[in-house]
N, CA, C and O atoms as CSV, one atom per row, in Angstrom:
chain,resi,resn,atom,element,x,y,z
A,1,MET,N,N,189.059,96.754,137.485
A,1,MET,CA,C,187.823,96.161,137.957
A,1,MET,C,C,187.814,96.147,139.486
A,1,MET,O,O,188.809,95.804,140.125
A,2,GLU,N,N,186.685,96.521,140.050
A,2,GLU,CA,C,186.563,96.593,141.508
A,2,GLU,C,C,186.489,95.186,142.101
A,2,GLU,O,O,185.733,94.337,141.629
A,3,GLU,N,N,187.283,94.960,143.134
A,3,GLU,CA,C,187.278,93.654,143.786
A,3,GLU,C,C,186.185,93.632,144.847
A,3,GLU,O,O,186.055,94.558,145.647
A,4,LYS,N,N,185.410,92.568,144.838
A,4,LYS,CA,C,184.323,92.419,145.803
A,4,LYS,C,C,184.859,91.858,147.108
A,4,LYS,O,O,185.828,91.099,147.122
A,5,ALA,N,N,184.221,92.239,148.196
A,5,ALA,CA,C,184.598,91.716,149.512
A,5,ALA,C,C,184.202,90.245,149.593
A,5,ALA,O,O,183.204,89.825,149.008
A,6,ARG,N,N,184.987,89.483,150.316
A,6,ARG,CA,C,184.677,88.059,150.493
A,6,ARG,C,C,183.405,87.904,151.315
A,6,ARG,O,O,183.129,88.680,152.230
A,7,ILE,N,N,182.660,86.903,150.970
A,7,ILE,CA,C,181.436,86.601,151.697
A,7,ILE,C,C,181.744,85.454,152.647
A,7,ILE,O,O,181.907,84.306,152.234
A,8,ARG,N,N,181.818,85.789,153.916
A,8,ARG,CA,C,182.169,84.793,154.932
A,8,ARG,C,C,180.959,84.346,155.749
A,8,ARG,O,O,180.981,83.291,156.383
A,9,SER,N,N,179.922,85.146,155.726
A,9,SER,CA,C,178.736,84.881,156.535
A,9,SER,C,C,177.512,85.358,155.762
A,9,SER,O,O,177.627,86.185,154.857
A,10,PHE,N,N,176.352,84.839,156.115
A,10,PHE,CA,C,175.118,85.324,155.488
A,10,PHE,C,C,174.940,86.815,155.747
A,10,PHE,O,O,174.286,87.505,154.965
A,11,ARG,N,N,175.518,87.318,156.837
A,11,ARG,CA,C,175.408,88.752,157.147
A,11,ARG,C,C,176.177,89.623,156.156
A,11,ARG,O,O,175.949,90.830,156.086
A,12,ASP,N,N,177.083,89.020,155.395
A,12,ASP,CA,C,177.837,89.759,154.379
A,12,ASP,C,C,177.039,89.944,153.091
A,12,ASP,O,O,177.452,90.703,152.215
A,13,LEU,N,N,175.914,89.268,152.966
A,13,LEU,CA,C,175.079,89.390,151.771
A,13,LEU,C,C,174.199,90.634,151.877
A,13,LEU,O,O,173.457,90.797,152.845
A,14,ASP,N,N,174.289,91.508,150.876
A,14,ASP,CA,C,173.467,92.724,150.870
A,14,ASP,C,C,171.983,92.392,151.000
A,14,ASP,O,O,171.244,93.069,151.715
A,15,VAL,N,N,171.562,91.351,150.306
A,15,VAL,CA,C,170.146,90.990,150.320
A,15,VAL,C,C,169.695,90.572,151.722
A,15,VAL,O,O,168.557,90.842,152.104
A,16,TYR,N,N,170.551,89.931,152.476
A,16,TYR,CA,C,170.186,89.567,153.856
A,16,TYR,C,C,169.994,90.836,154.688
A,16,TYR,O,O,168.997,90.975,155.396
A,17,ARG,N,N,170.948,91.756,154.598
A,17,ARG,CA,C,170.861,92.984,155.399
A,17,ARG,C,C,169.613,93.795,155.031
A,17,ARG,O,O,168.923,94.318,155.905
A,18,THR,N,N,169.337,93.889,153.738
A,18,THR,CA,C,168.155,94.619,153.285
A,18,THR,C,C,166.879,93.953,153.801
A,18,THR,O,O,165.968,94.632,154.274
A,19,ALA,N,N,166.819,92.625,153.709
A,19,ALA,CA,C,165.631,91.887,154.163
A,19,ALA,C,C,165.436,92.024,155.675
A,19,ALA,O,O,164.310,92.173,156.150
A,20,HIS,N,N,166.524,91.973,156.416
A,20,HIS,CA,C,166.425,92.109,157.876
A,20,HIS,C,C,165.912,93.503,158.253
A,20,HIS,O,O,165.015,93.633,159.086
A,21,GLU,N,N,166.480,94.533,157.642
A,21,GLU,CA,C,166.052,95.907,157.939
A,21,GLU,C,C,164.587,96.120,157.566
A,21,GLU,O,O,163.837,96.752,158.309
A,22,ALA,N,N,164.186,95.591,156.413
A,22,ALA,CA,C,162.794,95.743,155.977
A,22,ALA,C,C,161.849,95.026,156.940
A,22,ALA,O,O,160.790,95.553,157.280
A,23,ALA,N,N,162.227,93.837,157.376
A,23,ALA,CA,C,161.387,93.087,158.322
A,23,ALA,C,C,161.203,93.870,159.618
A,23,ALA,O,O,160.099,93.932,160.160
A,24,MET,N,N,162.282,94.466,160.112
A,24,MET,CA,C,162.179,95.235,161.352
A,24,MET,C,C,161.239,96.427,161.175
A,24,MET,O,O,160.475,96.757,162.082
A,25,LEU,N,N,161.297,97.068,160.015
A,25,LEU,CA,C,160.422,98.206,159.752
A,25,LEU,C,C,158.956,97.762,159.685
A,25,LEU,O,O,158.078,98.432,160.230
A,26,VAL,N,N,158.695,96.644,159.024
A,26,VAL,CA,C,157.320,96.124,158.957
A,26,VAL,C,C,156.813,95.802,160.361
A,26,VAL,O,O,155.693,96.162,160.724
A,27,LEU,N,N,157.643,95.126,161.140
A,27,LEU,CA,C,157.221,94.693,162.482
A,27,LEU,C,C,157.003,95.863,163.440
A,27,LEU,O,O,156.185,95.776,164.356
A,28,LYS,N,N,157.733,96.954,163.227
A,28,LYS,CA,C,157.615,98.105,164.128
A,28,LYS,C,C,156.635,99.167,163.641
A,28,LYS,O,O,155.996,99.836,164.452
A,29,GLU,N,N,156.508,99.328,162.309
A,29,GLU,CA,C,155.749,100.463,161.775
A,29,GLU,C,C,154.448,100.106,161.057
A,29,GLU,O,O,153.574,100.961,160.919
A,30,ILE,N,N,154.302,98.878,160.603
A,30,ILE,CA,C,153.095,98.522,159.846
A,30,ILE,C,C,152.157,97.640,160.667
A,30,ILE,O,O,151.004,98.004,160.898
A,31,VAL,N,N,152.641,96.501,161.100
A,31,VAL,CA,C,151.784,95.526,161.798
A,31,VAL,C,C,151.096,96.129,163.030
A,31,VAL,O,O,149.895,95.920,163.203
A,32,PRO,N,N,151.803,96.866,163.889
A,32,PRO,CA,C,151.124,97.408,165.084
A,32,PRO,C,C,150.003,98.396,164.753
A,32,PRO,O,O,149.121,98.625,165.581
A,33,LYS,N,N,150.027,98.977,163.564
A,33,LYS,CA,C,149.035,99.993,163.209
A,33,LYS,C,C,147.822,99.421,162.479
A,33,LYS,O,O,146.881,100.153,162.175
A,34,LEU,N,N,147.838,98.130,162.197
A,34,LEU,CA,C,146.678,97.518,161.550
A,34,LEU,C,C,145.502,97.507,162.522
A,34,LEU,O,O,145.707,97.449,163.734
A,35,PRO,N,N,144.266,97.561,162.006
A,35,PRO,CA,C,143.106,97.491,162.905
A,35,PRO,C,C,143.044,96.132,163.600
A,35,PRO,O,O,143.551,95.134,163.086
A,36,LYS,N,N,142.424,96.110,164.758
A,36,LYS,CA,C,142.379,94.881,165.577
A,36,LYS,C,C,141.891,93.671,164.791
A,36,LYS,O,O,142.436,92.576,164.931
A,37,GLU,N,N,140.873,93.864,163.973
A,37,GLU,CA,C,140.303,92.722,163.246
A,37,GLU,C,C,141.280,92.126,162.222
A,37,GLU,O,O,141.084,90.998,161.770
A,38,GLU,N,N,142.309,92.859,161.861
A,38,GLU,CA,C,143.287,92.354,160.890
A,38,GLU,C,C,144.587,91.879,161.527
A,38,GLU,O,O,145.404,91.253,160.853
A,39,LYS,N,N,144.793,92.161,162.795
A,39,LYS,CA,C,146.056,91.761,163.436
A,39,LYS,C,C,146.226,90.249,163.470
A,39,LYS,O,O,147.351,89.751,163.414
A,40,ASP,N,N,145.114,89.507,163.560
A,40,ASP,CA,C,145.213,88.049,163.604
A,40,ASP,C,C,145.332,87.427,162.221
A,40,ASP,O,O,145.845,86.315,162.096
A,41,ASP,N,N,144.884,88.097,161.202
A,41,ASP,CA,C,144.896,87.518,159.859
A,41,ASP,C,C,146.042,88.107,159.032
A,41,ASP,O,O,147.104,87.498,158.902
A,42,LEU,N,N,145.817,89.268,158.489
A,42,LEU,CA,C,146.837,89.903,157.650
A,42,LEU,C,C,148.100,90.203,158.451
A,42,LEU,O,O,149.212,90.038,157.948
A,43,GLY,N,N,147.932,90.640,159.684
A,43,GLY,CA,C,149.089,90.946,160.534
A,43,GLY,C,C,149.959,89.732,160.785
A,43,GLY,O,O,151.182,89.804,160.671
A,44,ASP,N,N,149.326,88.604,161.129
A,44,ASP,CA,C,150.098,87.371,161.365
A,44,ASP,C,C,150.796,86.900,160.095
A,44,ASP,O,O,151.964,86.514,160.124
A,45,GLN,N,N,150.073,86.935,158.986
A,45,GLN,CA,C,150.665,86.484,157.726
A,45,GLN,C,C,151.847,87.375,157.343
A,45,GLN,O,O,152.884,86.883,156.897
A,46,LEU,N,N,151.687,88.671,157.518
A,46,LEU,CA,C,152.765,89.607,157.199
A,46,LEU,C,C,153.960,89.385,158.114
A,46,LEU,O,O,155.105,89.388,157.660
A,47,ARG,N,N,153.695,89.193,159.398
A,47,ARG,CA,C,154.787,88.899,160.340
A,47,ARG,C,C,155.555,87.658,159.914
A,47,ARG,O,O,156.786,87.659,159.898
A,48,ARG,N,N,154.832,86.601,159.571
A,48,ARG,CA,C,155.491,85.345,159.180
A,48,ARG,C,C,156.320,85.511,157.907
A,48,ARG,O,O,157.463,85.057,157.849
A,49,SER,N,N,155.759,86.154,156.896
A,49,SER,CA,C,156.474,86.244,155.618
A,49,SER,C,C,157.703,87.154,155.705
A,49,SER,O,O,158.743,86.835,155.130
A,50,VAL,N,N,157.597,88.280,156.414
A,50,VAL,CA,C,158.770,89.168,156.485
A,50,VAL,C,C,159.885,88.566,157.325
A,50,VAL,O,O,161.065,88.792,157.055
A,51,LYS,N,N,159.507,87.792,158.353
A,51,LYS,CA,C,160.531,87.127,159.166
A,51,LYS,C,C,161.189,85.989,158.395
A,51,LYS,O,O,162.365,85.690,158.605
A,52,ALA,N,N,160.437,85.361,157.508
A,52,ALA,CA,C,160.950,84.197,156.777
A,52,ALA,C,C,162.049,84.564,155.784
A,52,ALA,O,O,162.969,83.773,155.574
A,53,VAL,N,N,161.977,85.736,155.173
A,53,VAL,CA,C,162.942,86.080,154.118
A,53,VAL,C,C,164.384,86.047,154.634
A,53,VAL,O,O,165.192,85.297,154.086
A,54,PRO,N,N,164.745,86.823,155.661
A,54,PRO,CA,C,166.137,86.752,156.122
A,54,PRO,C,C,166.500,85.390,156.712
A,54,PRO,O,O,167.642,84.946,156.595
A,55,ARG,N,N,165.533,84.730,157.344
A,55,ARG,CA,C,165.816,83.400,157.914
A,55,ARG,C,C,166.158,82.390,156.827
A,55,ARG,O,O,167.085,81.596,156.989
A,56,LEU,N,N,165.421,82.411,155.725
A,56,LEU,CA,C,165.692,81.482,154.627
A,56,LEU,C,C,167.037,81.767,153.973
A,56,LEU,O,O,167.748,80.841,153.581
A,57,ILE,N,N,167.389,83.040,153.854
A,57,ILE,CA,C,168.699,83.395,153.295
A,57,ILE,C,C,169.795,82.846,154.200
A,57,ILE,O,O,170.763,82.254,153.723
A,58,ALA,N,N,169.640,83.043,155.502
A,58,ALA,CA,C,170.644,82.558,156.460
A,58,ALA,C,C,170.745,81.038,156.428
A,58,ALA,O,O,171.846,80.487,156.404
A,59,GLU,N,N,169.603,80.362,156.428
A,59,GLU,CA,C,169.618,78.898,156.419
A,59,GLU,C,C,170.189,78.365,155.108
A,59,GLU,O,O,170.957,77.403,155.102
A,60,GLY,N,N,169.812,78.990,154.013
A,60,GLY,CA,C,170.333,78.569,152.715
A,60,GLY,C,C,171.829,78.764,152.603
A,60,GLY,O,O,172.522,77.954,151.986
A,61,PHE,N,N,172.332,79.834,153.196
A,61,PHE,CA,C,173.774,80.093,153.137
A,61,PHE,C,C,174.550,78.949,153.775
A,61,PHE,O,O,175.654,78.624,153.336
A,62,ALA,N,N,173.985,78.345,154.797
A,62,ALA,CA,C,174.639,77.204,155.450
A,62,ALA,C,C,174.729,76.011,154.503
A,62,ALA,O,O,175.554,75.118,154.701
A,63,LYS,N,N,173.880,75.996,153.477
A,63,LYS,CA,C,173.878,74.895,152.509
A,63,LYS,C,C,174.445,75.340,151.165
A,63,LYS,O,O,174.134,74.741,150.135
A,64,ARG,N,N,175.261,76.367,151.163
A,64,ARG,CA,C,175.775,76.932,149.924
A,64,ARG,C,C,176.669,75.989,149.139
A,64,ARG,O,O,176.895,76.208,147.949
A,65,HIS,N,N,177.178,74.955,149.772
A,65,HIS,CA,C,178.037,74.007,149.061
A,65,HIS,C,C,177.212,72.972,148.307
A,65,HIS,O,O,177.754,72.170,147.547
A,66,GLN,N,N,175.915,72.992,148.518
A,66,GLN,CA,C,174.999,72.133,147.765
A,66,GLN,C,C,174.230,73.039,146.812
A,66,GLN,O,O,173.425,73.863,147.247
A,67,VAL,N,N,174.477,72.888,145.513
A,67,VAL,CA,C,173.835,73.788,144.551
A,67,VAL,C,C,172.322,73.804,144.740
A,67,VAL,O,O,171.723,74.871,144.872
A,68,LYS,N,N,171.714,72.647,144.755
A,68,LYS,CA,C,170.255,72.596,144.853
A,68,LYS,C,C,169.769,73.001,146.238
A,68,LYS,O,O,168.669,73.538,146.370
A,69,GLY,N,N,170.565,72.754,147.271
A,69,GLY,CA,C,170.176,73.144,148.619
A,69,GLY,C,C,170.046,74.649,148.743
A,69,GLY,O,O,169.018,75.153,149.195
A,70,PHE,N,N,171.085,75.369,148.343
A,70,PHE,CA,C,171.069,76.829,148.425
A,70,PHE,C,C,169.989,77.388,147.506
A,70,PHE,O,O,169.266,78.313,147.878
A,71,GLN,N,N,169.882,76.824,146.304
A,71,GLN,CA,C,168.899,77.287,145.321
A,71,GLN,C,C,167.478,77.210,145.881
A,71,GLN,O,O,166.687,78.137,145.706
A,72,LYS,N,N,167.160,76.111,146.548
A,72,LYS,CA,C,165.822,75.933,147.114
A,72,LYS,C,C,165.507,77.039,148.121
A,72,LYS,O,O,164.411,77.600,148.113
A,73,TYR,N,N,166.464,77.346,148.977
A,73,TYR,CA,C,166.234,78.379,149.988
A,73,TYR,C,C,166.110,79.763,149.358
A,73,TYR,O,O,165.308,80.581,149.810
A,74,LEU,N,N,166.894,80.028,148.325
A,74,LEU,CA,C,166.770,81.317,147.632
A,74,LEU,C,C,165.406,81.425,146.955
A,74,LEU,O,O,164.773,82.480,146.996
A,75,ASP,N,N,164.953,80.335,146.332
A,75,ASP,CA,C,163.625,80.336,145.706
A,75,ASP,C,C,162.530,80.557,146.751
A,75,ASP,O,O,161.607,81.341,146.533
A,76,ASP,N,N,162.638,79.865,147.883
A,76,ASP,CA,C,161.646,80.029,148.954
A,76,ASP,C,C,161.669,81.456,149.511
A,76,ASP,O,O,160.617,82.032,149.788
A,77,ALA,N,N,162.858,82.020,149.674
A,77,ALA,CA,C,162.977,83.398,150.169
A,77,ALA,C,C,162.341,84.373,149.184
A,77,ALA,O,O,161.695,85.340,149.587
A,78,GLN,N,N,162.529,84.113,147.888
A,78,GLN,CA,C,161.919,84.979,146.881
A,78,GLN,C,C,160.390,84.876,146.943
A,78,GLN,O,O,159.693,85.881,146.802
A,79,GLY,N,N,159.877,83.676,147.151
A,79,GLY,CA,C,158.430,83.504,147.302
A,79,GLY,C,C,157.895,84.261,148.508
A,79,GLY,O,O,156.852,84.910,148.424
A,80,GLU,N,N,158.603,84.180,149.626
A,80,GLU,CA,C,158.184,84.907,150.837
A,80,GLU,C,C,158.280,86.422,150.631
A,80,GLU,O,O,157.449,87.175,151.139
A,81,SER,N,N,159.286,86.858,149.893
A,81,SER,CA,C,159.436,88.282,149.601
A,81,SER,C,C,158.267,88.772,148.747
A,81,SER,O,O,157.707,89.838,149.001
A,82,ASN,N,N,157.905,87.988,147.736
A,82,ASN,CA,C,156.758,88.352,146.899
A,82,ASN,C,C,155.469,88.374,147.722
A,82,ASN,O,O,154.622,89.249,147.543
A,83,GLU,N,N,155.331,87.405,148.624
A,83,GLU,CA,C,154.155,87.358,149.494
A,83,GLU,C,C,154.116,88.586,150.412
A,83,GLU,O,O,153.050,89.156,150.643
A,84,SER,N,N,155.262,88.982,150.925
A,84,SER,CA,C,155.341,90.183,151.774
A,84,SER,C,C,154.917,91.411,150.990
A,84,SER,O,O,154.189,92.269,151.491
A,85,GLN,N,N,155.383,91.481,149.753
A,85,GLN,CA,C,155.037,92.616,148.901
A,85,GLN,C,C,153.520,92.663,148.658
A,85,GLN,O,O,152.911,93.729,148.747
A,86,ALA,N,N,152.920,91.520,148.357
A,86,ALA,CA,C,151.470,91.466,148.125
A,86,ALA,C,C,150.697,91.855,149.393
A,86,ALA,O,O,149.704,92.578,149.316
A,87,SER,N,N,151.145,91.382,150.539
A,87,SER,CA,C,150.480,91.723,151.807
A,87,SER,C,C,150.593,93.213,152.109
A,87,SER,O,O,149.646,93.829,152.597
A,88,LEU,N,N,151.752,93.783,151.817
A,88,LEU,CA,C,151.929,95.228,152.027
A,88,LEU,C,C,151.032,96.030,151.091
A,88,LEU,O,O,150.517,97.080,151.474
A,89,GLU,N,N,150.842,95.544,149.871
A,89,GLU,CA,C,149.922,96.212,148.949
A,89,GLU,C,C,148.494,96.158,149.494
A,89,GLU,O,O,147.741,97.122,149.355
A,90,GLN,N,N,148.119,95.034,150.114
A,90,GLN,CA,C,146.796,94.923,150.731
A,90,GLN,C,C,146.665,95.899,151.899
A,90,GLN,O,O,145.625,96.535,152.067
A,91,CYS,N,N,147.715,96.013,152.698
A,91,CYS,CA,C,147.704,96.987,153.807
A,91,CYS,C,C,147.519,98.396,153.273
A,91,CYS,O,O,146.712,99.169,153.789
A,92,ARG,N,N,148.273,98.720,152.237
A,92,ARG,CA,C,148.200,100.061,151.650
A,92,ARG,C,C,146.805,100.350,151.105
A,92,ARG,O,O,146.247,101.421,151.342
A,93,ASP,N,N,146.246,99.385,150.375
A,93,ASP,CA,C,144.980,99.625,149.684
A,93,ASP,C,C,143.758,99.534,150.601
A,93,ASP,O,O,142.788,100.266,150.409
A,94,ALA,N,N,143.798,98.650,151.585
A,94,ALA,CA,C,142.623,98.449,152.443
A,94,ALA,C,C,142.675,99.246,153.744
A,94,ALA,O,O,141.634,99.559,154.321
A,95,TYR,N,N,143.869,99.572,154.206
A,95,TYR,CA,C,144.002,100.196,155.529
A,95,TYR,C,C,144.809,101.494,155.481
A,95,TYR,O,O,145.630,101.767,156.357
A,96,ASP,N,N,144.556,102.280,154.443
A,96,ASP,CA,C,145.287,103.533,154.260
A,96,ASP,C,C,145.022,104.535,155.377
A,96,ASP,O,O,145.791,105.481,155.549
A,97,LYS,N,N,143.956,104.345,156.132
A,97,LYS,CA,C,143.667,105.238,157.270
A,97,LYS,C,C,144.479,104.860,158.509
A,97,LYS,O,O,144.572,105.633,159.463
A,98,PHE,N,N,145.061,103.668,158.481
A,98,PHE,CA,C,145.778,103.157,159.653
A,98,PHE,C,C,147.298,103.173,159.485
A,98,PHE,O,O,148.029,103.506,160.418
A,99,VAL,N,N,147.764,102.812,158.290
A,99,VAL,CA,C,149.215,102.685,158.077
A,99,VAL,C,C,149.764,103.920,157.371
A,99,VAL,O,O,149.050,104.597,156.632
A,100,ASP,N,N,151.022,104.197,157.607
A,100,ASP,CA,C,151.715,105.300,156.946
A,100,ASP,C,C,151.976,104.889,155.495
A,100,ASP,O,O,152.750,103.968,155.234
A,101,LEU,N,N,151.325,105.577,154.558
A,101,LEU,CA,C,151.412,105.189,153.145
A,101,LEU,C,C,152.821,105.337,152.576
A,101,LEU,O,O,153.232,104.545,151.728
A,102,LYS,N,N,153.559,106.340,153.033
A,102,LYS,CA,C,154.937,106.513,152.542
A,102,LYS,C,C,155.815,105.329,152.954
A,102,LYS,O,O,156.588,104.807,152.151
A,103,ILE,N,N,155.687,104.920,154.203
A,103,ILE,CA,C,156.468,103.776,154.687
A,103,ILE,C,C,156.034,102.511,153.947
A,103,ILE,O,O,156.867,101.690,153.565
A,104,CYS,N,N,154.738,102.365,153.752
A,104,CYS,CA,C,154.210,101.190,153.065
A,104,CYS,C,C,154.743,101.128,151.626
A,104,CYS,O,O,155.182,100.070,151.177
A,105,GLU,N,N,154.707,102.227,150.921
A,105,GLU,CA,C,155.228,102.277,149.543
A,105,GLU,C,C,156.721,101.974,149.511
A,105,GLU,O,O,157.201,101.237,148.650
A,106,LYS,N,N,157.444,102.553,150.461
A,106,LYS,CA,C,158.883,102.295,150.530
A,106,LYS,C,C,159.145,100.802,150.732
A,106,LYS,O,O,160.041,100.236,150.108
A,107,LEU,N,N,158.370,100.175,151.595
A,107,LEU,CA,C,158.545,98.747,151.863
A,107,LEU,C,C,158.155,97.885,150.663
A,107,LEU,O,O,158.805,96.877,150.388
A,108,ILE,N,N,157.108,98.274,149.955
A,108,ILE,CA,C,156.720,97.544,148.741
A,108,ILE,C,C,157.873,97.583,147.747
A,108,ILE,O,O,158.235,96.560,147.164
A,109,ASP,N,N,158.449,98.766,147.557
A,109,ASP,CA,C,159.609,98.899,146.661
A,109,ASP,C,C,160.799,98.090,147.169
A,109,ASP,O,O,161.518,97.473,146.384
A,110,THR,N,N,161.002,98.096,148.475
A,110,THR,CA,C,162.128,97.353,149.059
A,110,THR,C,C,161.969,95.857,148.828
A,110,THR,O,O,162.934,95.181,148.470
A,111,TYR,N,N,160.763,95.332,149.030
A,111,TYR,CA,C,160.561,93.895,148.801
A,111,TYR,C,C,160.646,93.535,147.317
A,111,TYR,O,O,161.032,92.418,146.973
A,112,ASP,N,N,160.292,94.463,146.448
A,112,ASP,CA,C,160.515,94.234,145.013
A,112,ASP,C,C,162.015,94.128,144.737
A,112,ASP,O,O,162.461,93.250,143.999
A,113,LYS,N,N,162.780,95.029,145.337
A,113,LYS,CA,C,164.243,95.006,145.196
A,113,LYS,C,C,164.822,93.699,145.760
A,113,LYS,O,O,165.698,93.091,145.146
A,114,ILE,N,N,164.335,93.278,146.916
A,114,ILE,CA,C,164.813,92.039,147.540
A,114,ILE,C,C,164.559,90.847,146.611
A,114,ILE,O,O,165.431,89.995,146.444
A,115,SER,N,N,163.381,90.788,146.016
A,115,SER,CA,C,163.070,89.685,145.094
A,115,SER,C,C,164.033,89.680,143.914
A,115,SER,O,O,164.508,88.622,143.500
A,116,ARG,N,N,164.321,90.858,143.374
A,116,ARG,CA,C,165.283,90.942,142.259
A,116,ARG,C,C,166.685,90.559,142.714
A,116,ARG,O,O,167.404,89.872,141.989
A,117,GLN,N,N,167.080,90.996,143.910
A,117,GLN,CA,C,168.402,90.636,144.435
A,117,GLN,C,C,168.521,89.120,144.620
A,117,GLN,O,O,169.558,88.534,144.311
A,118,LEU,N,N,167.470,88.498,145.117
A,118,LEU,CA,C,167.491,87.044,145.311
A,118,LEU,C,C,167.608,86.319,143.977
A,118,LEU,O,O,168.343,85.339,143.856
A,119,TYR,N,N,166.884,86.804,142.983
A,119,TYR,CA,C,166.958,86.205,141.648
A,119,TYR,C,C,168.376,86.332,141.095
A,119,TYR,O,O,168.939,85.364,140.584
A,120,ASN,N,N,168.942,87.522,141.198
A,120,ASN,CA,C,170.302,87.746,140.689
A,120,ASN,C,C,171.345,86.954,141.473
A,120,ASN,O,O,172.303,86.449,140.889
A,121,LEU,N,N,171.169,86.841,142.786
A,121,LEU,CA,C,172.082,86.030,143.591
A,121,LEU,C,C,172.012,84.573,143.149
A,121,LEU,O,O,173.035,83.894,143.054
A,122,SER,N,N,170.820,84.108,142.886
A,122,SER,CA,C,170.636,82.733,142.427
A,122,SER,C,C,171.372,82.497,141.106
A,122,SER,O,O,172.068,81.493,140.953
A,123,LEU,N,N,171.221,83.413,140.160
A,123,LEU,CA,C,171.926,83.290,138.877
A,123,LEU,C,C,173.434,83.321,139.072
A,123,LEU,O,O,174.154,82.500,138.504
A,124,ALA,N,N,173.909,84.259,139.866
A,124,ALA,CA,C,175.355,84.401,140.092
A,124,ALA,C,C,175.918,83.171,140.796
A,124,ALA,O,O,177.007,82.706,140.459
A,125,TRP,N,N,175.186,82.647,141.764
A,125,TRP,CA,C,175.678,81.489,142.509
A,125,TRP,C,C,175.755,80.264,141.608
A,125,TRP,O,O,176.712,79.492,141.680
A,126,ASN,N,N,174.744,80.086,140.759
A,126,ASN,CA,C,174.768,78.957,139.823
A,126,ASN,C,C,175.927,79.082,138.843
A,126,ASN,O,O,176.594,78.096,138.530
A,127,LYS,N,N,176.161,80.287,138.365
A,127,LYS,CA,C,177.279,80.519,137.443
A,127,LYS,C,C,178.607,80.216,138.142
A,127,LYS,O,O,179.482,79.569,137.566
A,128,PHE,N,N,178.754,80.679,139.369
A,128,PHE,CA,C,179.964,80.421,140.150
A,128,PHE,C,C,180.155,78.918,140.344
A,128,PHE,O,O,181.255,78.394,140.169
A,129,TYR,N,N,179.079,78.240,140.704
A,129,TYR,CA,C,179.167,76.804,140.977
A,129,TYR,C,C,179.498,76.031,139.705
A,129,TYR,O,O,180.273,75.076,139.748
A,130,GLU,N,N,178.916,76.435,138.564
A,130,GLU,CA,C,179.229,75.775,137.288
A,130,GLU,C,C,180.697,75.954,136.941
A,130,GLU,O,O,181.348,75.008,136.499
A,131,LYS,N,N,181.228,77.161,137.137
A,131,LYS,CA,C,182.638,77.417,136.841
A,131,LYS,C,C,183.518,76.589,137.764
A,131,LYS,O,O,184.515,76.011,137.330
A,132,ARG,N,N,183.149,76.535,139.031
A,132,ARG,CA,C,183.922,75.757,139.994
A,132,ARG,C,C,183.919,74.273,139.620
A,132,ARG,O,O,184.948,73.604,139.721
A,133,SER,N,N,182.778,73.763,139.193
A,133,SER,CA,C,182.684,72.362,138.769
A,133,SER,C,C,183.510,72.126,137.515
A,133,SER,O,O,184.185,71.104,137.392
A,134,TYR,N,N,183.456,73.080,136.578
A,134,TYR,CA,C,184.245,72.965,135.352
A,134,TYR,C,C,185.735,72.967,135.684
A,134,TYR,O,O,186.494,72.151,135.160
A,135,ASP,N,N,186.149,73.883,136.551
A,135,ASP,CA,C,187.564,73.957,136.949
A,135,ASP,C,C,188.015,72.661,137.611
A,135,ASP,O,O,189.134,72.203,137.380
A,136,ALA,N,N,187.157,72.071,138.429
A,136,ALA,CA,C,187.505,70.813,139.104
A,136,ALA,C,C,187.655,69.684,138.086
A,136,ALA,O,O,188.581,68.879,138.179
A,137,ARG,N,N,186.739,69.626,137.111
A,137,ARG,CA,C,186.840,68.593,136.071
A,137,ARG,C,C,188.087,68.790,135.228
A,137,ARG,O,O,188.761,67.822,134.876
A,138,LEU,N,N,188.399,70.041,134.901
A,138,LEU,CA,C,189.584,70.344,134.102
A,138,LEU,C,C,190.851,69.958,134.855
A,138,LEU,O,O,191.761,69.365,134.275
A,139,THR,N,N,190.916,70.286,136.129
A,139,THR,CA,C,192.076,69.930,136.952
A,139,THR,C,C,192.246,68.418,137.007
A,139,THR,O,O,193.364,67.911,136.910
A,140,LYS,N,N,191.148,67.705,137.161
A,140,LYS,CA,C,191.201,66.242,137.212
A,140,LYS,C,C,191.695,65.681,135.879
A,140,LYS,O,O,192.503,64.753,135.859
A,141,CYS,N,N,191.223,66.225,134.789
A,141,CYS,CA,C,191.631,65.773,133.459
A,141,CYS,C,C,193.119,66.020,133.235
A,141,CYS,O,O,193.821,65.149,132.722
A,142,ILE,N,N,193.604,67.196,133.614
A,142,ILE,CA,C,195.028,67.528,133.467
A,142,ILE,C,C,195.863,66.597,134.324
A,142,ILE,O,O,196.905,66.109,133.886
A,143,SER,N,N,195.412,66.349,135.540
A,143,SER,CA,C,196.134,65.460,136.449
A,143,SER,C,C,196.220,64.050,135.873
A,143,SER,O,O,197.276,63.420,135.929
A,144,GLN,N,N,195.118,63.553,135.321
A,144,GLN,CA,C,195.120,62.217,134.721
A,144,GLN,C,C,196.037,62.161,133.508
A,144,GLN,O,O,196.737,61.170,133.300
A,145,THR,N,N,196.036,63.218,132.712
A,145,THR,CA,C,196.899,63.271,131.532
A,145,THR,C,C,198.361,63.249,131.952
A,145,THR,O,O,199.173,62.545,131.351
A,146,GLN,N,N,198.698,64.021,132.984
A,146,GLN,CA,C,200.084,64.038,133.472
A,146,GLN,C,C,200.492,62.674,134.011
A,146,GLN,O,O,201.613,62.224,133.774
A,147,THR,N,N,199.598,62.017,134.730
A,147,THR,CA,C,199.888,60.685,135.274
A,147,THR,C,C,200.121,59.694,134.139
A,147,THR,O,O,201.057,58.896,134.190
A,148,ASN,N,N,199.277,59.743,133.123
A,148,ASN,CA,C,199.445,58.848,131.975
A,148,ASN,C,C,200.752,59.132,131.240
A,148,ASN,O,O,201.423,58.201,130.794
A,149,TYR,N,N,201.117,60.391,131.111
A,149,TYR,CA,C,202.346,60.785,130.432
A,149,TYR,C,C,203.563,60.286,131.208
A,149,TYR,O,O,204.530,59.800,130.621
A,150,GLU,N,N,203.505,60.414,132.549
A,150,GLU,CA,C,204.628,59.981,133.391
A,150,GLU,C,C,204.814,58.468,133.343
A,150,GLU,O,O,205.931,57.981,133.520
A,151,ARG,N,N,203.760,57.733,133.110
A,151,ARG,CA,C,203.847,56.272,133.038
A,151,ARG,C,C,204.535,55.803,131.753
A,151,ARG,O,O,205.080,54.700,131.704
A,152,GLN,N,N,204.509,56.620,130.741
A,152,GLN,CA,C,205.082,56.212,129.451
A,152,GLN,C,C,206.562,56.211,129.468
A,152,GLN,O,O,207.191,55.892,128.459
């Protein structure tokens, strides 16, 4: 079985790196090409949502020792990723004369992948945390049993 690299920082998470790269592509290749009348509306919303995904992953990672804390940030990041995907679909469908459709399609697929990665990370993290909690309870039970045995 292949051993996974240790995760020491949010930058070690594949989903963070993917989200950061996708955000940079949106900010450099999609938003600047929107028509002027959309730069304040769709452009601003797209800028906010794509920037939020990697930021929420990073902030949530700092709270990884709190099951519900990390979970909340992963859920919020998934919501922002879905919002980014919907906004990119609007760019593709309404402004196909302005934006590069190949890049737009690639980004839509990328944000779909990011949403799935966030969902899977959430499941894996909960499973890890449950096992860790179970192991801690088991260790405590064994320790108490040994203490009781030694007293006899």
